C-alpha positions as CSV (number, residue, x, y, z in Angstrom):
1,M,-19.2,-59.0,-49.2
2,N,-16.3,-57.2,-50.9
3,M,-14.1,-55.1,-48.7
4,S,-11.5,-52.4,-49.3
5,A,-9.4,-50.7,-46.7
6,S,-11.2,-47.4,-47.1
7,S,-14.9,-48.4,-47.3
8,Y,-17.6,-50.5,-45.7
9,P,-18.2,-53.9,-47.1
10,V,-20.2,-53.9,-50.3
11,P,-23.0,-56.5,-50.8
12,Q,-22.4,-59.0,-53.6
13,I,-25.6,-58.5,-55.5
14,T,-26.9,-61.5,-57.3
15,A,-29.8,-61.9,-59.7
16,I,-32.0,-63.3,-56.9
17,S,-31.1,-60.5,-54.4
18,K,-31.1,-57.6,-56.8
19,P,-34.8,-56.6,-56.1
20,F,-34.0,-56.3,-52.4
21,W,-31.0,-54.0,-53.0
22,D,-32.9,-52.0,-55.6
23,A,-35.7,-51.4,-53.0
24,C,-33.1,-50.3,-50.4
25,Q,-31.8,-47.7,-52.9
26,Q,-35.4,-46.3,-52.8
27,H,-35.5,-46.5,-49.0
28,K,-38.0,-49.3,-49.1
29,L,-37.8,-52.7,-47.5
30,Q,-38.9,-55.7,-49.6
31,V,-38.9,-59.4,-49.1
32,Q,-40.1,-62.4,-51.1
33,K,-43.6,-63.8,-50.5
34,C,-44.4,-67.3,-51.6
35,D,-47.3,-67.4,-54.1
36,S,-48.3,-70.9,-52.9
37,C,-48.2,-70.8,-49.1
38,G,-47.9,-67.0,-48.4
39,R,-44.7,-67.3,-46.4
40,F,-42.5,-64.2,-46.3
41,R,-38.8,-65.0,-46.6
42,F,-35.4,-63.4,-46.3
43,Y,-32.6,-64.0,-47.5
44,P,-33.9,-64.2,-51.0
45,S,-34.0,-67.8,-52.4
46,E,-35.2,-69.6,-55.5
47,A,-37.6,-71.8,-53.5
48,C,-39.8,-71.4,-50.5
49,P,-38.2,-73.2,-47.5
50,D,-41.7,-74.3,-46.3
51,C,-43.5,-75.6,-49.4
52,R,-40.6,-75.6,-51.9
53,S,-42.6,-73.6,-54.5
54,T,-40.6,-71.6,-56.9
55,S,-43.4,-69.1,-57.4
56,Y,-43.1,-65.8,-55.5
57,K,-43.3,-62.1,-55.7
58,W,-41.5,-59.2,-54.1
59,V,-43.6,-57.2,-51.6
60,N,-43.0,-54.1,-49.6
61,I,-43.1,-54.6,-45.9
62,S,-43.6,-52.1,-43.1
63,G,-40.0,-52.0,-41.9
64,R,-41.1,-52.7,-38.3
65,G,-40.1,-55.6,-36.2
66,K,-38.6,-56.6,-32.9
67,I,-35.1,-57.6,-31.8
68,L,-34.8,-61.3,-31.5
69,T,-31.1,-61.6,-30.6
70,W,-28.0,-59.4,-30.8
71,I,-24.3,-59.0,-30.0
72,V,-22.2,-56.1,-29.1
73,V,-19.1,-55.6,-31.2
74,H,-16.3,-54.1,-29.1
75,R,-13.3,-54.6,-31.4
76,S,-12.7,-55.1,-35.1
77,V,-9.6,-55.8,-37.2
78,D,-11.1,-53.6,-40.0
79,P,-10.4,-49.9,-39.5
80,V,-13.8,-48.9,-40.9
81,W,-15.7,-50.9,-38.3
82,Q,-13.3,-50.1,-35.5
83,E,-14.3,-46.4,-35.9
84,R,-17.9,-47.4,-34.9
85,V,-17.2,-49.6,-31.9
86,P,-18.9,-50.4,-29.7
87,F,-22.0,-51.1,-31.9
88,V,-24.8,-53.6,-31.8
89,T,-25.7,-56.0,-34.6
90,G,-28.7,-58.3,-34.4
91,I,-31.5,-60.3,-35.9
92,V,-34.9,-58.6,-36.3
93,E,-38.1,-60.6,-36.7
94,I,-40.3,-58.6,-39.1
95,E,-43.8,-57.5,-38.1
96,E,-45.5,-59.2,-41.0
97,Q,-44.5,-62.8,-40.2
98,K,-43.2,-64.7,-37.2
99,G,-40.1,-66.6,-38.3
100,C,-38.9,-64.1,-41.0
101,F,-35.7,-62.5,-39.9
102,I,-33.5,-59.7,-41.3
103,P,-30.1,-59.0,-39.8
104,G,-28.6,-55.6,-39.3
105,I,-27.0,-52.9,-37.1
106,I,-29.2,-51.8,-34.2
107,L,-29.3,-48.0,-33.6
108,G,-30.8,-45.7,-31.0
109,R,-29.7,-47.3,-27.8
110,T,-26.4,-47.7,-26.0
111,P,-25.2,-51.3,-26.3
112,A,-26.0,-52.0,-22.6
113,D,-29.6,-50.9,-23.1
114,V,-30.5,-53.2,-26.0
115,Q,-32.9,-56.0,-25.0
116,G,-34.7,-58.8,-26.8
117,G,-38.2,-57.9,-27.9
118,M,-37.5,-54.2,-28.4
119,P,-39.5,-52.7,-31.3
120,V,-37.4,-51.4,-34.2
121,K,-38.1,-49.6,-37.4
122,V,-35.9,-49.7,-40.5
123,E,-33.9,-46.8,-41.7
124,F,-31.4,-46.7,-44.5
125,E,-27.7,-45.7,-44.6
126,E,-25.6,-45.0,-47.7
127,T,-22.4,-46.8,-46.6
128,N,-20.5,-46.2,-49.9
129,P,-21.5,-44.1,-53.0
130,G,-24.6,-45.9,-54.4
131,V,-24.7,-48.5,-51.7
132,V,-27.7,-48.3,-49.4
133,V,-28.2,-50.8,-46.6
134,P,-31.0,-51.3,-44.0
135,R,-30.3,-50.5,-40.3
136,W,-32.7,-51.0,-37.4
137,R,-33.6,-48.1,-35.0
138,V,-35.1,-48.9,-31.6
139,Q,-38.4,-47.2,-31.2
């Protein structure tokens, strides 16, 4: 991620991750789905980690999942993030497939109230002009 003193980190968009970020711009969540074994995967990759097939498609997913693990950030050396502390960041297992995880900021609960297994739904935040990232809101 690129960083400047006055803005949030900006994702480094690659050819393989561009469809994910393009979908976020439209407030949609997409992941790759292997054409051979059907596995959903995130972070985008050239080949399926299960069967190694390089044939896949991008599919819209529900944007629902559950918190697998999380941390509470109390302090940051970056002023932009320091303005948000304390905040929770975590790993969410998507509803569509066990074992497919998407990281992100967890919203909607105080840090002390976040628990594993809580259901979440994606929402999108424009962090910089033209940059939209997924966040997870506890349901």
